[in-house]
ROFIKE-555734 format. One record per residue: residue in three letters; x negated, z, y of N, C-alpha, C in turn. Coordinates in steps of 0.001 Angstrom, whole numbers, padded with zeros to 6 digits, always signed. Each point is the difference from the previous one (the first is absolute). Layout:
BEGIN
ALAXZYXZYXZY/...
//
This chain:
BEGIN
MET-020099-037533-031423+000330-000548+001261+001326-000085+000234/LYS+000636+000709+000906+001515+000336+000302+000338-001619+000348/LYS+001332-000275-000516+000395-001518+000234+000642+000057+001514/HIS+000420-001138+000456+000782-000311+001136+001254-000038-000461/ASN+000762+001015+000125+001343+000483-000409+001250-000719+000725/TYR+000372-001101-000280+001434-000427+000490+001189+000090-000691/SER-000035+001122-000795+001270+000332-000830+001208+000040+000987/ALA+001145-000473-000446+001229+000263+000903+000821+001117-000453/GLY-000432+000576-001082+000675+001215-000423-000736+001369+000189/PRO-000767+000762-000865-000786+001015+000317-001101-000590+000890/CYS-000022+000858+001227-000651-000449+001259-001387+000355-000034/VAL-000698-000877+000737-001570+000538+000385+000150+001112+000863/LEU-001031+001099-000106-000095+001047+000752-001305+000167+000692/PRO-000250+000589+000998-001327+000256+000387-001051+000764-000776/GLN-001129-000253+000116-001049+000637-001233+000001+001450+000281/GLU+000239+000388+001407-000300+001571+000238+001290+000564-000562/VAL+001043-000728-000133+001252+000562-000578-000128+000143-001649/PHE-000776-000898-000512-000187+000066-001493-000926+001158-000228/GLN-001006+000376+000782-001015+000904-000202+000703+001223+000351/GLN+000691+000178+000847+000608+001497+000208+001138+000217-001206/ALA+000623-001041-000301+000945+000022-001232-000541+000500-001162/ALA-001104-000626-000368-000947+000177-001193-000268+001335-000083/ALA-000525+000627+001143-000551+001323+000298+001150+000912-000328/ALA+001122-000340+000506+001128+000973-000214+000506+000042-001526/VAL-000199-001011-000812+000192+000073-001430-000760+001037-000721/LEU-001407-000038+000699-000542+001128-000813+000339+001377+000532/GLU-000051+000187+001324+000411+001221+000538+000606-000178+001255/PHE+001187+000584+000196+000680-000170+001284-000098+001275+000808/GLU-000423-000159+001344-000080+000974+000950-000450+001607-000421/ASN-001071-000164-000912-000626+001238-000427+000872+001018-000820/THR+000954-000834-000511+000978+000882-000926-000582+000274-001243/GLY-001029-000618-000433-000243-000048-001500+000744-000817-000941/LEU+001004-000872+000721+000878-000706-000637-000096-001479+000310/SER+000385-000835-000709+000186-001434+000294+001183-000382+000788/ILE+000033-001044+000770+001359-000045+000892+000882-000530-001294/LEU-000429-000568-001100+000786-000302-001012+000887+001323-000655/GLU-000474+001001+000132+000524+001141-000658+000459+001189+000875/ILE-000117-000179+001394+000354+001037+000801+001707+000192-000044/SER+000472+001025+000502+001444+000212-000002+000421-000878+001264/HIS+001027-000596-000090+000680-000514+001203+000555+000965+001117/ARG+000167+001280-000640+000444+001066+001028-001099+000779+000411/SER-001201-000351-000232-001110+000766+000606-000304-000290+001443/LYS-000513+000983+000737+000039-000293+001326-000882-001111+000385/GLU-001103-000223-000805-000819-000987+000157+000735-001543+000063/PHE+000914-000135-001034+000830-001272-000010+000878-000022+001060/ILE+000833+001110+000133+000756+000074+000896-000481-000436+001543/ALA-001271+000426+000209-000415-000545+001255-000380-001551+000089/VAL-000285-000659-001258-000211-001022-000180+001312-001114+000508/MET+001127+000683-000779+001411-000688+000276+000331+000034+001437/GLU-000209+001099+000550+000276+000117+001427-000498-000876+001134/GLU-001459+000078-000461-001017-000963+000880+000439-001424-000320/ALA+000258-000628-001101+000342-001372-000344+001334-000377+000634/ARG+001094+000916+000015+001114-000317+000669-000048+000133+001564/ALA-000860+000757+000579-000074+000150+001214-000861-001118+000627/LEU-000981-000359-000817-000961-001144+000589+000560-001289-000081/SER+000963-000189-001046+000860-001037+000000+000893-000367+001074/LEU+000553+001017+000486+000788-000064+001401-000918-000224+001024/GLU-001190+000706+000170-000820-000206+001076-000495-001452+000155/LEU-000335-000538-001169-000636-001329+000065+000945-001069+000524/LEU+001360+000259-000489+001261-000898+000179+000467+000256+001682/GLY-000499+001079+000601+000513+000338+001312+001433+000637-000167/LEU+000302+000536-001073+001281+000741-000019+000080+001305+000047/THR-001200+000662+000163+000140+001703+000115+001007+000397+001220/GLY+000763+000937-000519+001093+000485+001123+000932-000916+000351/LYS+000245-000800-000889+001181-001092+000348+001148+000250-000979/GLY+000110+000962-000622+000974+000316-000963+000062-000863-001382/TYR-001370-000336-000263-000090-000579-001266-000863+001115-001025/GLN+000452-000410-001388-000787+000813-001077-000715-000817-000708/ALA-001152+000214-000579-000823-000815-000872+000228+000612-001461/LEU+000297-000803-001130-000179+000585-001357-000803-000713-000671/PHE-000721+000519-000991-000581-000557-001244+000691+000095-001185/LEU+000527-000987-000412+000931+000067-001223-000581-000900-001050/GLN+000873-000029-001207-000640-000844-001017+001197-001220-000234/GLY-000557-000798-001067+001000-001064-000368-000229-001380+000514/GLY-001228+000024+001061-000132-001205+000667+000932-000481+000853/ALA-000229-001238+000583+001001-000522+001012+001381-000341-000820/SER-000334-000328-001274+001057-000477-000645+001281+000964-000127/LEU-000513+001565-000171+001098+000993+000130+000479+000097+001254/GLU-000655-000285+000936+000590-000090+001462+001028-000785+000185/PHE+000042-001291-000780+000902-000873+000174+001406+000548-000356/LEU-000014+000798-001049+001193+000793-000300+000420+001267+001040/MET-001155+000567+000251+000271+001434+000848+000702-000611+001380/LEU-000494-000948+000518+000653-000524+001225+001393-000130+000054/PRO+000622-000736-000803+001503-000018+000154+000645+001508-000472/TYR-000463+000655-000957+000321+001264-000371+000171+000749+001395/ASN-000922+000077+000729-000124+000811+001233+000407-000543+001294/LEU+000199-001270+000072+000259-000760+001342+001282-000823+000024/MET+000336-000435-001182+001285-000869+000083+001230+001046-000229/LYS+000924-000084+000814+001137+000669-000140+000903-000375-000893/VAL+000812+000874-000647+001044-000257-001249+000895-001108+000777/GLY+000007-001108-000664+000865-001281+000282-000704-000789+001117/GLY-001511+000373+000380-000511-000595+001075-000772-001155-000411/LYS-000617-000556+001007-000763-001264+000169-001484+000282+000301/ALA-001061-000920-000601-001304-000092+000424-000407-001439+000055/ALA-000944-000310+001033-000627-001458+000272-001406+000090-000493/TYR-000289-001063-000681-001373-000400-000546-000544-001317+000490/LEU-001056+000119+000373-000915-001238+000236-000770-000362-001351/ASP+000466-001297-000589-000591-000451-001175-001038-000784+000281/THR-001357+000604-000164-001379-000899+000085-000787+000129-001275/GLY+000457+000283-001189-000894-000066-001042+000650+000866-001094/ALA-000989+000422-001047+000366+000572-001230+000355+001541+000296/TRP-000792+000436+000760+000431+001514+000253+001120+000303+000808/SER+000216-000765+001096+001360+000119+000608+001115-000443-001132/GLY-000120-000939-000789+000956-000175-000879+000396+001090-000857/LYS-001059+000683-000640+000195+001099-000838+000748+001063+000925/ALA-000496+000078+001200+000546+001311+000889+001521-000214+000021/LEU+000498-001339+000522+001363-000153+000063+000898+000082-001245/LYS-000716-000429-000867+000513+000256-001531+000550+001288-000152/GLU-000909+000991+000190+000300+001440-000167+001263+000338+000971/ALA+000039-000411+001008+000949+000477+001016+001468-000653-000304/LYS+000104-000976-000760+001310-000741-000338+000951+000854-000586/PRO-000272+000918-000906+001045+000839-000535+000630+001113+000855/PHE-000584+000308+001059+000524+000981+000918+000878-000551+001023/GLY+000098-001331+000324+000930-000392+000895-000449-001550+000372/GLU+000469-000474+001104-000177-001435+000383-001378-000271+000557/VAL-000701-000948-000467-001294-000405+000231+000108-001388+000918/ASN-000347+000132+001253-000001-001256+000659-001606-000604+000138/ILE-000242-000927-000412-001464-000750+000058+000194-000716+001355/VAL-000668+000446+000889-000079-000544+001447-000478-001406+000171/ALA-001170-000189-000805-000749-001165-000041-000829-000086-001247/SER-000515-001027-000494-000768-000129-001017-000840-001223-000043/SER-001258+000116-000166-000961-001104-000251-000158-000591-001353/LYS+000874+000461-000995-000123-000508-001454-000020-001639+000075/ASP+000747-000570+000926+000045-001344-000119-001299-000941-000015/LYS-001073+000780+000546-001512-000659+000133-001004+000990-000799/ASN+000674+000459-001179-000940+001027-000789-000542+001150+000990/TYR+000538+000558+000912-000363+001046+000839-001216-000258+000668/ASN-000201-001181+000452-001249-000253+000585+000147+000239+001640/TYR+001143+000566+000399+000034+000236+001667+000981+001205-000054/ILE-000027+000552+001264+000914+001058+000414+001121-000340+000709/PRO+001164+000054-000308+001291-000532+000653+000100+000810+001466/LYS+000360-000812+001147+000087+000569+001296+001485-000387+000506/ASN+000330+000816+001107+001077-000368+000847+001242+000290-000917/TYR+000116+001001-001016+001192+000241-000562+000580+001113+000535/ALA+001407-000037-000295+000899+001128+000644-000048+001203-001078/VAL-000153+000976+000722+000170+001439-000687+001535+000503+000139/PRO+000660+000138-000986+001347+000592+000063-000019+001350+000697/SER+000996+000236+000686+000097+001452+000631+000743+000918-000748/ASP+000582-000272-001221+000619+001071-000734-000469+000267-001323/VAL-001459-000325-000003-000586+000495-001016-000859+001327-000055/ASP-000328+000856-001112-000601+000982+000176-001430+000073+000312/TYR-000659-001121-000341-001165-000136+000172-000529-001446-000064/LEU-001254-000271+000433-000482-001479-000257-001378+000343-000747/HIS-000303-000633-000950-001169-000009-000812-000928-001149+000054/ILE-001309+000107+000258-000866-000976+000168-001409+000243-000646/THR-000408-000793-000920-001225+000103-000462-001052-000564+000907/SER-000934+001048+000700-000888-000563+000870-000952-000950-000257/ASN-000606+000022-001348-001169-000880-000309+000283-000281-001541/ASN-000124-001237-000293+000469-000396-001435-001176-000715-000614/THR-000475+001096-000917-001235-000432-000634-000187-001022-000948/ILE+001153-000385-000760-000068-001113-000706+000109-001353+000692/PHE+000548-000058+001240+000010-001225+000512-000875-000328+001276/GLY-000570+001191+000259-000870+000052+001286+000651-000095+001277/THR+001064+000483+000335+000748+000066+001273+000088+001328+000517/GLN+000004+000044+001296+000239+001200+000757+001026-000086+001074/VAL+000900+001059+000092+000954-000012+001317-000914+000393+001331/LYS+000046-000882+000964-000773+000342+001172+000888+000732+000996/ASP+001371-000383+000093+000803+000702+000841+001498+000464-000664/PHE+000156+001217+000235+000978+000638-000679+001367-000140+000968/PRO+001095+000042-000380+001211-000195+000903+000358+001254+000600/LYS+000427-000291+001322+000634+001072+000859+001295+000220-000663/THR+000315+001039-000478+001378+000199-000551+000477+001689+000060/ASP+001284+000134-000013+000520+001360+000329+000134+000697-001334/VAL+000005-000801-001104-000055+000576-001217-001083+000507-000563/SER-000065+000904-000983-001300+000532-000480-000770-000911-000510/LEU-001450-000111+000391-000796-000978-000549-000967+000618-000984/VAL-000091-000655-001348-000723+000715-000914-001132-001227-000455/SER-001096+000577-000287-001047-001026-000502-001034+000429-001070/ASP-000040-000925-001104-000984+000245-000905-001210-000728+000537/MET-000927+000986+000048-001411-000203+000629-001071+000213-000897/SER+000462-000201-001329-001019+000245-001008-001415-000700+000213/SER+000133-001238+000368-001251-000605-000015-000672-000244+001199/ASP+000467+000633+001185-000690+000036+001324+000260+001125+000699/ILE+000341+001188-000573+000040+001297+000745-001303+000107+000548/PHE-000163+000796+001245-001227+000432+000580-000899-001281+000371/SER+000431-001249+000006-000971-001306+000079+000217-000373+001479/ARG+001048+000208+000595+000230-000700+001433+000767+000982+000900/GLN-000010-000294+001231+000709+000865+000897+001447-000661+000283/LEU+000808+000898-000206+001456-000170+000200+000594+001076+000753/ASP+001361-000083+000739+000678+001203+000400+000719+000420-001285/PHE-000652+000921-000604+000624+000677-001263+001341+000691+000269/SER+000334+000445+001265+001190+000628+000331+001031-000881-000212/GLN-000099-001335+000042+001120-000904-000222+000503+000322-001386/PHE-000703+000383-000999+000629+000089-001275+000596+001367-000130/ASP+000909+000063-000841+000760+001227-000320-000795+000592-001223/LEU-000331-001040-000904-000598+000423-001459-001079-001085-000244/ILE-001252+000625-000252-000895-000943-000538-000361+000383-001523/TYR-000388-000768-000863-000644+000634-001257-001058-001083-000511/ALA-000890+000667-000623-001106-000936-000606-000545+000740-001193/GLY-000209-000933-001059-000824+000359-001253-001467+000177+000630/ALA-000629+001210-000386-001416+000002+000210-001014-000800-000533/GLN+000284-000650-000888-001075-000849-000780-000217-001190+000623/LYS+000518-000498+001006-000376-001328+000707-001012+000143+001005/ASN+000238+001218+000875-000667+000171+001253-000475+001414+000262/MET+000120+000661-000885+000049+001677+000618-000822+000823-001126/GLY+000279-000182-001256-000506+000968-000808+000294-000615-001506/PRO-000382+000651-001118+000406-000361-001288+001627-000162-000401/ALA+000107-000397-000912+001526-000074-000588+000483+001432-000186/GLY+001169+000171+000001+000391+001259-000400+000913+000585+000931/THR-000124-000333+001359+000542+000842+001125+000743-001250+001078/THR+001065+000582+000487+000678-000860+001083+000169+000639+001116/LEU-000448-000589+001194+000263+000704+001517+001336-000521+000419/VAL+000742+000949+000185+001441-000333+000711-000076+000810+001547/VAL+000273-000653+000918+000086+000471+001302+001238-000247+000304/VAL+000981+001138+000422+001267-000280+000260+000439+000838+001237/LYS+000904-000501+000714+000649+000705+001322+001130+000992-000610/GLU-000339+001198+000178+000745+001008-000592+001805-000111+000157/GLU-000009-000386+001311+001536+000066+000590+000837-001077-000851/ILE-000619-001105-000556+000807-000960-000906+000637+000487-001137/LEU-000580+001182-000558+000314+000364-001329+001349+000841-000069/GLY+000463+000086-001330+001116+000983-000033+001453-000788+000450/LYS-000119-001180+000075+001490-000772+000502+000493-000834-000946/SER-000614-000060-001257+000516-000971-000770+001460+000160-000801/GLY+000292+001355+000110+001129+000329-000686+000179+000050-001543/ARG-001201-000062-000473-000038-000054-001477-000842+001054-000695/ALA+000071+000420-001160-000741+000898-000581-001238-000673-000553/ILE-001203+000758+000266-001386-000830-000137-000639+000770-001086/PRO-000498-000500-001022-000809+000763-000950-001289+000749+000767/ALA-000330+001094-000355-000772+000736+000751-001322-000838+000157/MET-000575-000642-000959-001291-000478-000160+000129-001371+001059/LEU+001256-000346+000392+000064-001133+000681+000525+000255+001391/ASP-000037+001185+000353+000400+000515+001313-001028+000203+000975/TYR-000185-000646+000930-001139+000111+001087+000225+001494+000723/LYS+001081+000551+000087+000269+001339+000659-000684+001029-000842/ILE+000130-000020-001277-000381+000874-001130-001528-000158+000078/HIS-000819-001253+000204-001260-000163-000118-000644+000711+001377/ILE+000815-000254+001239-000359+000491+001233+000009+001438+000066/ASP+001041+000699-000693+000136+001466+000158-000960+000463-000886/ASN-000746-000629-001134-000886+000617-000927-001420-000609+000400/GLU-000165-000597+001118-001259-000466+000533-000770-000663-001096/SER+000591-001216-000458-000376-000780-001007-000553+000790-001290/MET+000583+001231-000216-000494+000875-001034+001259+000259-001210/TYR+001208-000943+000344+001009+000275-000910-000167-000039-001567/ASN-000819-001031-000195-000635+000118-001537-001542-000167+000273/THR-000670+000106-001127-001618+000073+000156-000380-001531+000463/PRO-000556-000052+001309-000416-001117+000410-001298-000668-000685/ALA-000213-001344+000398-001131-000670-000600-001403+000627+000774/VAL-000368+001242-000497-001087+000463+000749-001207-000999+000325/TYR-000570-000566-000879-001156-000609+000117+000276-001263+001000/ALA+001050-000729-000360+000499-000992+000901+000092+000166+001452/VAL+000654+001342+000418+000160+000466+001175-001364+000288+000673/TYR-000831+000668-000726-001239+000475+000431-000849-001111+000455/VAL-000035-001179-000851-000870-001123+000319+000800-000808+001311/SER+001259+000120+000026+000734-000635+001123-000478+000725+001324/LEU-000227+001346-000191-000342+000797+001266-001366-000402+000266/LEU-000994-000176-000857-001389-000259+000343+000013-001442+000565/ASN+000884-000945-000318+000061-001380+000599+000333+000223+001450/LEU+001298+000906+000075+000511+000185+001302-001175+000581+001158/ARG-000690+000884-000348-000996+000599+000694-001247-000990+000408/TRP-000270-000836-001104-000868-001253+000208+000413-000906+001150/LEU+001423-000272+000016+000546-000782+000888+000070+000585+001592/LYS+000132+001195-000068+000127+000823+001482-001410-000003+000355/ASN-000907+000146-000822-001540+000125+000525-000249-001263+000612/LEU+000462-001065-000718-000360-001432+000440+000442-000322+001201/GLY+001223+000838+000657+000703-000450+001077+001297-000244-000008/GLY+000456+000073-001251+001406-000074-000307+000476-001371-000143/ILE+001431-000229+000193+000513-001211-000189-000620-001172+000841/PRO-000192+000404+001416-000555-001081+000912-001336-000452-000553/ALA-000990+000915-000372-001160-000499-000503+000143-000720-001294/ILE+000815+000295-000973-000029-000725-001359+000734-001616+000329/GLU+000906+000139+000947+000758-001206+000279-001200-001028+000431/LYS-000913+000247+000712-000791-000751+000705-000956-000625-001164/ILE-000394+000723-001173-000851-000196-000861+000848-001068-000963/ASN+001422+000473-000159+000810-000895-000985+000228-001279+000703/GLU+000093-000258+001385+000244-001205+000520-001256-000719-000130/HIS-001059+000553+000135-001361-000884-000241-000120-000575-001430/LYS+000156+000882-001028-000041-000304-001387+001110-001377-000121/ALA+001243+000446+000444+000848-001206-000349-000302-001472+000744/GLN-000473+000182+001210-000548-001327+000742-001237-000418-000823/LEU-000912+000660-000360-000982-000468-000683+000359-001014-001297/LEU+001037+000739-000827+000297-000916-001342+001009-001191+000494/TYR+000947+000567+000855+000941-001229+000422-000719-001280+000584/ASN-001034+000421+000822-000652-001149+000765-000696-000848-001061/GLU-000524+000648-001242-000706-001014-000862+001218-000660-000970/ILE+000960+000597-000172+001167-000699-000555+000391-001325+000602/ASP+000110+000198+001534+000447-001073+000804-000931-001110+000134/ARG-001358+000574-000006-001179-000933+000390-000360-000743-001377/ASN-000066+000591-001193-000490-000558-001216+001041-000974-000565/PRO-000291-001212-000169+000731-001179-000404+000524+000404-001390/LEU-000754+000777-000759+000631+000254-001324+001019+000834-000315/PHE+000320+000744+001058+000960+001107-000242+001152-000066+000968/THR+001176+000715-000213+001233+000022+000956+000562+001289-000236/GLY+000720+000459+001139+000726+001299-000126+001346-000384-000451/THR+000778+001160-000435+001397-000353-000784+000947+000555+000837/CYS-000166+000557+001043+001125+000411+001155-000169-000462+001257/GLU+001277+000022+000820-000210-000389+001385-001012+000851+000720/VAL-000688-000712+000935-001027+000514+000749+000395+001292+000724/GLU+001101+000038+000756+000403+000878+000809+000444+001280-000614/ASP+000240-000116-001375+000415+001033-000830-000924+000656-001019/ARG-001499-000443-000041-001049+000310-000748-000114+001545+000058/SER-000291+000549-001169-000196+001384-000075-001565+000242-000054/PRO-000477+000830+000856-001444+000416-000077-000374+000808-001202/MET+000976+000619-000753-000191+000852-001049-000191-000918-001246/ASN+000827-000892-000368+000128-000779-001141-000155-001673+000372/VAL-001148-000463-000188-000301-001473+000327+000291-000797-001192/CYS+001094-000886+000008+000081-000799-001115-000594-001473+000283/PHE-000659-000655-000902-000412-001398+000277-000207-000630-001435/LEU-000102-001241+000091-000099-001013-001183-001123-001016+000242/LEU-000260-000443-000973-001022-001075+000010+000851-001234+000012/LYS-000469-000954+000796+000852-001329+000104-000065-000675-001203/ASP-001058+000006-000596-000301-000531-001385-000479+000773-001171/ASP+000774+000419-000946-000103+000869-001028-001169-000275-000801/ALA-000467-001466+000109-001272-000350-000744-001136+000862+000198/HIS-000087+000680+001306-000963+000622+000400+000083+001576-000445/LYS+001018+000394-000493+000222+001438-000198-000989+000633-000952/GLU-000508-000935-001036-001029+000944-001103-001234+000159+000891/THR-000424-000959+000820-001408+000274+000881+000252+001039+000892/PHE+001342+000159+000631+000155+000975+001067+000104+001298-000750/ASP+000476+000245-001130+000248+001195-000792-001395+000521-000387/LYS-000763-000761-000399-001454+000242-000194-000938+000531+001178/LEU+000526-000557+001084-000783+000441+001365+000267+001476+000439/TRP+001396+000313-000081+000454+001140+000508-000284+001149-000987/LYS+000093-000245-001388-000469+000953-001022-001196+000385+000007/ALA-001096-000965+000369-001371+000107+000125-000465+000991+001259/ALA+000948-000244+001031-000034+000792+001155+000294+001411-000043/ASN+000510+000528-001350+000555+001079+000008+001182+000431+000619/ILE+001030-001085+000192+001322+000176+000446+000833+000273-001162/SER+001107+000935+000340+000791+000255-001025+001608+000025+000488/GLY+000876-000587-000820+001476+000135+000400+000573-000876+000995/ILE-000574-001275+000201+000474-000828+000762+001108-001005-000517/ASN+000199+000061-001341+000856-000929-000488+001464+000200+000557/GLY+000799-001282+000302+001089+000087+000651+001028+000578-001054/HIS+001148+000462+000739+001304+000495-000823+000467-001377-000586/ARG+000771+000091-001135+000545-001092-000952+001182-000738+000955/SER+000494+000764+000949+001201-000633+000900-000689-000823+000875/VAL-001326-000039+000421-000470-000813+000945-001318-000930-000677/GLY-000526+000599-000724-001402-000582-000794-001006+000143+001106/GLY-001284-000781-000241-000985-000128+000664-000694+001563+000089/TYR-000189+000294+001256-000891+001090+000219+000680+001125+001122/ARG-000297+001088-000269+000456+001057+001051-001060+001044-000042/ALA-000309+000252+001446-000999+000931+000500+000605+001124+000695/SER+000166+001019-000713+000558+001200+000632-001207+000785+000761/MET+000266+000208+001299-001066+000419+000898+000432+001214+000694/TYR+000190+001164-000807+000461+001151+000528-000974+000845+000844/ASN+000277+001075+000604-000695+000720+001150-001544+000123-000604/ALA-000194+000448-001065-001612+000300-000180-000771-001222-000542/LEU+000658-001106-000114-000784-001249-000562-001052-000356+001287/ALA-001145-000104-000454-001159-000226+001081+000111-001469+000456/VAL-000458-000216+001225-000045-001284+000614-001019-000732-000856/GLU-000942+000440-000648-001075-000578-001052+000765-000468-001169/SER+000857+000664-000531+000824-000439-001206+000593-001347+000485/VAL+000698-000185+001081+000632-001056+000676-001017-001251-000003/GLN-001017+000376+000362-001190-000886+000503-000508-000655-001399/ALA+000057+000723-001058-000509-000342-001226+001123-001087-000687/LEU+001218+000064+000251+000778-000952-000427+000097-001041+000799/VAL-000371+000024+001161+000027-001214+000977-001177-000780-000361/ASP-001033+000794-000371-001292-000763-000246+000266-000880-001387/CYS+000805+000619-001038+000228-000763-001064+000748-001147+000198/MET+001043-000187+000899+000930-000933+000399-000930-001093+000706/LYS-000956+000414+000819-000953-000905+000666-001063-000751-000967/GLU-000229+000894-001106-001034-000484-001026+000793-001224-000833/LEU+001211+000310-000445+000851-000993-000642+000086-001170+000718/GLU+000185-000026+001409+000064-001206+000712-001303-000746-000082/ASN-001177+000719+000051-001377-000642-000072-000290-000660-001359/LYS+000680+000520-001087-000122-000535-001252+000679-001209-000251/ILE+001289-000282+000635+000833-000929-000125-000399-001271+000490/
//
């Protein structure tokens, strides 16, 4: 029996995607070859890459608006470095909103390139809220915001209106909610949290912002080179890109981002309502900033931990242990997590209440 997968890292994917991906491992597109062994220069895989890039833009509503979609490697962590290489001018400045561990790592990578302005931070309360009403300097080359914080369970609901380039790490909520994506000049997202398996990273960039840094950029870190080579400058992560494409097709057939947003809102409401109702549990972050993707909560009395852990393990639930920075529990509810899985966790919480 498949487990209810709440893992915050490698993501849950739809069953039909697993089935299609498994079939392609045995033979891909009647080639007589596995997807794991075909040439990335074959016409079959070039078609995969072209469709994946085009479908990413389509789902985000960015087709024909001057954006390019890339499937790169190195995860979001490498994007922390690629951003200042490509967007911060020599002797320039960048602004960062500090909302957790990943934004902290991103701004750390930018510091060797120029002045880094932390416009606001929620570190004072262990990142349990999203700062608001902060000023964005007009003389920075870009503003970087992490849209969703997996460790602390917060999500940015409103992005600032600004004339500087707006950049967002959307690794953990890409394709999960409707936004005006044209307000961003660059979006990046590791596939493994809400899009596909680990190994590839989606970058969506407005092409006109590139080539203005004034510095020499190593080829592997240069967005323009990857655009010119259509994500094929080096051997791409063939299988990860293919499975991401299958997941994007699944999302489109479901009705796209508007359809999945309604499902995600229902799942989040179901679990948060139980956290707020059940006297044994409490949420960890400010209600207005709660993430529908990563729900962090605590037992009010750790004396009940052993009993609760037995209940959710017996219910075939996996991956809800909280991050060490927060403790307690973290239920990551990415796009493909079924409502039935959320109900299974809620039932365990109610059962614990009945036992106490």
